[in-house]
Each structure stands twice: as C-alpha cells, then as structure tokens.
C-alpha angles and dihedrals in degrees: 000000000000109000110183142103123296091259090054090051089050091053090050093050092047094050091046091050092048091052093049102041107018134249094274093067097031096075093050093047099041091103092059092047096053100037091079093060115095097220102030120077130190116301088225092058127097118290091241089084091071114076098168113071093204094053089045092052091048093053092046091052091050090050090053091051091048091050091053092048091047092051091050092048093049091075121103108306092205094071119111097253125163114270119271088209101084090159112072091214093066109110124204116239119262134200120275091241090056089049090055093044092049093049091048090051091052093045090052090050090050091053090051091051090049091050092052091047089052092051091048090051091049090047091052091051092048094045093055089080092058127088118248090018098136092093096051091044092052093047091047091053092048089049091052091050090051091051090053092053094046092049089052092051093047090049091052090049093048092046089055092051098038107026094163094055107031123056123209120246118233112242090228090068094061105113125192108236091196102120091181090075094052113095122199118227122244089261092055096250118147113239119223119273116268119234121241116257104249096200107145096003095141130120092266091061093072094099092050092045091050091050092048090046089055090051092049091050091051092047091052091048093049091050089049091052091051088082102086092188094076136017123186113201092192091061091046093050096047094046094045090052090048091051092052093049094047092053090046093053092044091054093048094047092047088064091058090047092053092049094050095244098110096104094049114118091237092058091045090051090050090052089050091051089053089070090081092055093043090045092057090053091047091051091052092049091046093052094045092046090051090052089048090053091050098043111012101048094050089046092052091045091050092049092049092046089049091052090046091050090052091052091047092051090047090051090050093050092046091050091050092047092049088055090051091049092049090050094052091048088067089070098049111027091090093051103095103137106097140026094261093053092050091047091052092053092046093053094044095046089049090050090052092051093049093047092051090047090050092052094047095045090049091056090045092052091046091054092046094050093051095047114112093209098049119124121253117262096256091053095055122088112259095239092052091049093049092047093051098042105031108026098076094057093041092050091049092051091049090048091053092046093050092046092050092049091048091048092052091050090045091065091057095041092055093046095242120179122286093248093049093048093046096048092046091049094048095046092046090051092049095047092043091051091049091047091050093046095049091045090051090049092051091048091048092050090052091049092049091050092052092048100044104020094230098310093110130039126220091247090057090053092049092049091048091049090048091050091050091049091052090054093060114115095238092049091047092053090047091052090051091053092049091048091050091050091048092052091051091050091050092049091051092050091050093051092051091049094051092050093047099044104033094126094050091050091052092053091051090050093053090049092053092047090053093056094041096204139049119242112264100177109154115236118223133040120356123248115272117238115248109217121198092012108123100185129139113270116259120208114230096178118122126247092255091052092061095041121060119227122257119265092231117083113227127219122282096265093047092050090051091052091049092052090053090050091051092051090050092051090050090054091051090051091051091051091051090051092052091049092052091048091053092047091050093050093047091051093055096048108131121236095245090064094059118102113279121214116197116226116263117253127196114263094226140008119224097194095106096065118110131212128266110325116171114206134206117275120232123282089235090060091048092054092053097048110098131174138036093271096068094040090058093050096063099064090042094052090049089064093060110123137156113265103175140019115203113198102182101120120079097203141034117316104233102183142352136185138181117229115251091247090052095235099112142036118205123198135186126203141182089246085082094252137109121200131202114209125196110232116231144112085305118022114236132189113262099177141342113223108205119199116199097202135024134018121281110238103175145008124208128187123209121240094270096038095241100110127051127196122203119196121220128183094268103005150042128227123208117212135174124227091267092059098256114145107229099179144350114219115200117204127200094223136044113281112222100176144359130203135173125240112248113277092356130131098182109036132065141157126251117201112213116171109298094346133080117205125200108218136175126222089264091062096251117145107234099176143340135215125201119213098193116223095357120113098211120218099178141349136204131199125224115239091251090056092232103110138044121209116201136178130200147113126289111252094205140346119262089263092050097255125143127205123251121271094261096050126081119238119244117267124204142199107217127201108197123186108217094197098053093026090224135128107248097182138008114191117189123217131180102210123077109269119216110175144358128211131182124209120244094261094042102236099105127058121195116205121198122200137200125263116344102350110117120233121264134213117219125192116223112209134173117238133173115271105244092194094058098034094110095054103027112025092178097053113123129190131193120253129189122220124184110241108167143003110206106223117198124218090262136359107287136178103245119226118216123323130331119242142199114252134202130045092279096036091253093143135060118213127199132171129203125219091241090061102263120132127205125199119190135183106252099219101040099030088225116152103243101176138009124193116200122225112282124238093233131027104070130243115325123245105174144000135205134188128217103233097182096088144004093210095102116009108232136180137158133217132202126210142197094259092056097257119143113204123198119211124191144155125237109272099205107023142333095286103036124089106176093151127223121306126204133197 
C-alpha cells in the first residue's frame, strides 16, 4: 500500500504512532517503533548506521520535533488543556480486563438475540397450522428483521469500544429473515436471500431503532392477543414492560443525539451497558414465548379444530337431513288438490332449502376458519361474522321445524287414522316446544355473555328478574292475600283437630305431667372424663331441662314454637360440651408437644481472619508503572498500619473528613453527634458537636480548616474549629449534599433535589441553579469556580416516560457552567452513582458507585463548542472521557465513597464493607496496596485521607460499631511513629 523509501516508511510509522499514543510517549518509544524496520535503526544509535544524508537529516528533524512535543507534554497533566481528541470517534484506551469484560457482555447479548430469533422462528413454524395466522407471522418476521438490525448496531458500537476483541460485521452479510417477501419460482426453486437495506444503520439511529423495536413488539403482542382461544398474561406483562423501557431509552438517547454528544465514548459505553438490561427482557420474552409454543399453540389449535369439527358435524347432519327431506317429498309433491296438501309441500320444500343452506354454510365456515389469511374476528363486519358462525345452526333448526310441521300436516292430508294423527300432532308439539325452548335458552346465554362477559350466569339473571317481579306492589298484595287465606285454612284445620282428638290430647298431657321434664339426652359422643381437674361443676343443661313444662297444652302453633326452642337449646348445650372438651384437652397437653424453637446461632465466625497482610499486585500493573515516583510509593504503602482505634461513637459512623490544614478530623455518626479530633501522635477530642434533632449525614471543612459544616436532613449547622455553633440554617427541602466553593470561607453549595443553592454562612441564598429532571445526589466544583459537576438519577425521560419496575433508571454525570447557566455535557451511566470528587487541579474526576461497582476516573477536558463555532469561535466546553476503572482483587461491596489520596492526589482509595482497603495508582490504575479485612474493628462504612502531607501517609476509617481507626506510615523510618507535627 505504501510504496516509498525506508525513511518515508519510518515517517509514516512515526506519525501514525504519534496519532495513536500521543507525543509524550512517542519520544520514549521511538526506539521500539523503528527497530522493526529493516533499514532504519534506533535513533539513539551511532550515526554510522545512516548511509544516506537525506534520510539522516529527515530522521534528525523528526527527532527534534518529537523532543519539543515531549517537553510540552511533560507538563502537569491535570491542567485544563484543550482536548487532543479533535475527532469525536477517537476512543480513550481501556484496561485489558475491561476489554475482555466488554466483549463477554456483547457475546452474551448476541447469544440472547440468537435464542429469541430461534424461538420466533419456531413460533412462526408452529403458527402456520393455525387459522388467521398471517398477522402473527408477518409481525414475527418484522421482529426478527429488527433484531438483526439492532444486533448489527450493537456490534458496531462494541467494535468501536473494544476493537481488539470484537470484529465488525460487513454490511453485505446482513440478510433479511423475512420469508414472506421471498417468492418461489414456477419450478419450485428457492431464490437467494435478499440483503437488508442498510439505509440509516449508523450509531445515531439507535433512538429510532429502539422506538421502531417498541412498535414491532406491540404489534406482535396485539397479533398474539387476536387469538381468543388462549391468552398468556406472562407474555403480555413481559412485552409491555419491554415496550415501556424501549420507549424510555429511545427518548433519553434522542436527547444526546440532539445535543451532538451521541458519538462520544461515554454515550457509546452507556449504550453498550444497556445490553444487560435489554438482554434480561429478551430472556424473559424467550422463556415466555417458549412456554406459549408448548402450551398456547396446542390450545389454540385444539380450540380451532374443535370448532371445525362442530361445523363438519353440522354439515354432515344437514346433508343427511336434506336427503331425508328429499325422500319424503317423493310422497307429497304430486298432492296439489287442497290447502293441506299445498301446505305440506310448502313446509317440506322449505325444509329442504334450509337443510341445503345449513350444509353449504357449514362447509363455508369450516373453510374460512382454517384459512391462514383470514381476518381476525374483531376485524370482520358483524353481519358477515354472524352469517358464517350462526347461520348453519339456525338454518338446520328451521329445517327441522318445517319438516316437523309438514309431517304433522301430512297425516291429515292423507286421511290417516285418528290415533295416528293425534299422536303425531302431540309428539310434534312436544318436540317443537323443546326445540324452541332450548334454542331460546342458547340465545339467552349468548346474550348474557355479550352483556356481562362471563361475570353473570343466565340463572342469576333469571333469579334477579324473579326477585324484582316479586317486589312489585300488585304481586306483594297478591302474596298477602294468599298468605291470609292460608292462615285461615290452617286455623280451621287446627280447630277441627282439637275438637276431634280432645281425649287423645288429654292423655298425652297427663303423661307429660307424670314425667315432669322432657328428655334432653344429647345425641353424639359422650363427655370425656376430666381426671385431675378439680374445678367447680358447670351445668350444661338447657333451660327447659331445669324447668318442667306447664300442665296446660298450648295451641298447635305455640307447641311448634316450643319444640323449636327446645331444639335450639339442645344445640347450645352440645356446643358448650365441645368447648369444655377442647379446654380440657388443651390443659393436659404435655410440654414436649409444645412448639420448639432452636437456639439462634451466628451465621459466620470471623475468628479466622488475620491482621494486615499486603499482597503482591499484579504483574500487569507492574509493567504499566513507570517512573521513580510510583516505585517509591509501593514500599511506603506497605508500611501502613493502624496506630489508634477511637471508640467514642455509639452508632454507625456516616462520614468523616480531615481539615485541609491537617490539624483536625471531623466525624459524623447516627448517634446524632459529630466530633472534632485534634490530629497528632495520639488523636484527642477537640469538641463534641451535639445535635438535638436529626441525623448527621456529612461534615465539610472550609478551605482554611476554621469552619465546619454539618448536614442534617433539612438543615445545615455552621461550627468553628473549637466546636462553637455559630448558626443553624433551616432549609425547606431535604439536603442531600453540601460542598464549599473553592478558596472560600463564607460561601457553599447546598444540593436539594434538582436544585443547587449558593448560600453564605449567614444562611442567605446568593444564587440557585436548576438541573432539570436530575435528582442530584452530590456535586463538586472545579477549582476555578466556573463549573458544577453533579451526579444523580434521571427523574423522567424527556417525553415524561418512566422505566418499568424491573429496569434501572438512567443516571447522569452533569457538567453545568455557572456563568452561562448551560449544560455543557451530560454523560449517561447505568450503575447507581453515589459521589463525585474533583482533583485539586481539576483535570481528574473520581466517580463512586453504589454496592459492588468499582470506582471510575474520568478526564475532564476543554474542547471547542461545535454548536457555537460560527458565532463564538473561542467558546470551549467541558467534556468527560473515561480513563480508568479501578478493579479490586475480587468483587467487593464498596463502603461509602472513594477518595483521592496523597498530597497531589496521585492515589485512589476505596474501602470495602468487609474491612478490606484498596489503594491504586491514579494514572496507571495499578493496584499498589491491598489491606485485608481486620480481625477487630467491624465492617467499614467510610474512609478519608489526610491531604495536608505525604510524610507520613495518613487516613481514617469509620465502622458500623462507631469505631474510628487511624492508619499511618512511619514518618522517619520503619520503626518510628512520631506522628505529624504542625506549626
């Protein structure tokens, strides 16, 4: 490709290397770049290697340029310099582990897409056997085509982020899986597959593809629900949730497209991280679709086959009945003399017409139901649907009715016997009445189903109508009259009975008087004896058992009422007996039958942990560490050890911070107290700041370390270094974070929801900044005081949508210019952000996440604003680029926020909840030191570094049990611990 001399090839390689790695590293690595050329030796070799003076002069000139560039790039890399990445497609380098993790995430997503495509293909093959399946087949093919396009876009995005692990896919290999568009030739040969039109398949088409994907998912679901024979709520729920999330992501990504940030590496990385969320939805749909294929499709096929069998049986019966009718017509078609003869022929001819119509319409309905291309029921006119579904049965019933009427008249027209005519008439009337009644019942059931959709049965409607009819005034009066007549009849019968059987009644009365009481023996099991239960006896006899009956015999109605009362009292006595039996049994229950609760045992024992044991860092980190500065940090960090445990708090330590001058350490705890310690060889208590109400969530020192702020839920307290409360500032909203302005002793920021307020120590609001739909968790200020950086979740998408319950909301890193009051950059992230910290010189931004997500280092650079280039060519905006992700030795649950360490922020410090501590080199992301969990001290909650000095290194940790542990290195030797001294 490149045909030139060896010196020209050397120039090309050097320029390529400068573009890829930067001028700062090009000079140091020039020897490695040129050593591979056959005719170019090292620039640091003797001049005898160059035989051509021109080539020699060219190489020397290039070396001079590289030296100048290297000297310029050796300045402080934390300065806010314009970005070297003028092309938006340039991607910052990432760690090899992140390359592997990113490629594995994409490969897993690709497998999920393939599984869903396979299930859609299986579903299409299974649905071909169903009637009215053309809609679901077409939507399934469109869904498969959309999946192919999305997979191509995600592959292009992953290949841009991880070029060494993911290969790009040629656009020519994109094949349209839509088999509906493929036509077979007249010889039956299969034509070649057509490629997908790649119009608009670029990274900026992600929002449109997500929105179209949501529409395709809804279309597929609607076509799936057009089968009334089976409805799967699991499929509906999973697809509806996927639709909501796709529209949410499309709306959020559209905002980055409109602002020109869509090709930024941070946005591309966010899109790549979405593959995990999308993959979970795809897995749910795949599983539910597989269950639908196994259960739903056979159920739908059985229902359609059952309906087809009914139509086939109906057609068979109608055909048979038309044959019977045609046969009987042979006996009557010549009888045309009288009215009866003509009526017989009219009824039988009508029966023949209806039976033939029933047979033909049954076959027509059978063909229509089995057609793949037929329209769904709700898309067919009502009269067509009724004619296809209802007319065969109606015609058959009318045919039977006409035949029966003609047969009855035929007996009279042919002068049959009286008995024959009478029996035929009676049986015809009975069968016709039954046929009419059953037909009316079927029609009523259908009407009730249409009106109430299965919530009410026909019997319930009939009972309700009967009850309403009985409540009519006329019916009520009639019922009263009938009841009065019935009472009179009963009274008359009773009078006659007393007169006729007076002697018998007297004998019965004397018999009852002789025995005094009625028998009240309880039927059923006998009472259990209650041994060893010395309790007073309780009478369970009824009232009528203790009281003898009257000698006088009452009337019939009164005796009936007394018998009912006696039965009721017997039932009460039986219930009392059962209750006493249960009480007796419960009182004699032995102790070994009572519930047994095993003693609780601790879930784990932390007696096997050892003390601090630093381990070797990885060989990959060693290879990346360059310079004397980093090599001297490792032995020094190995000498870190705890020198003091301060157990003054009684609850969890929420936050702690060293003062900028290094004299004090402030802590905040859930015991509603904040303590100021004086830093020295032995930490001592300077002041105890007691808060009467509310928990203390944060402490913040001013630039000189003379004023301390403590953050409450809805307020801020201002203290001096001696622990004197100068002012309490009440806020109307919940305060999530506070931070001082750079080099200020009187002004600070208060983060409250989506707003940031600039306050002074007197509580006066100086200014406010609104961050739109972002629920801010924390903010940081650049050293020049011009920009605010905030992190937090997105409250709602630009179109007002919210994600489903199982999907995480989008989180953003915001760069807000306080002078122009404009958002300069909005960087999306998937994981839950916790905190943001800026280095002293403002070039590095440390982002802390919730739970097990490792911290990240972002580089803030100034680039020219492309949107305002025409009007303001000098306008610069801040842009964030991901530099490093600090991976721990193993996956840990991170406690609190991560911090910069060292006097010049050259370290990154992170603590795990189990008590382990990781310390990385900021620039190389190499793990320099690892401190194992300690035997004593409890789980960690927060960590803070003393930035005032590097002699010695010092940091503090807080734990759940309220202990504050101080870590330091020897200041003047391995065995000396004199502690820091301050003027």
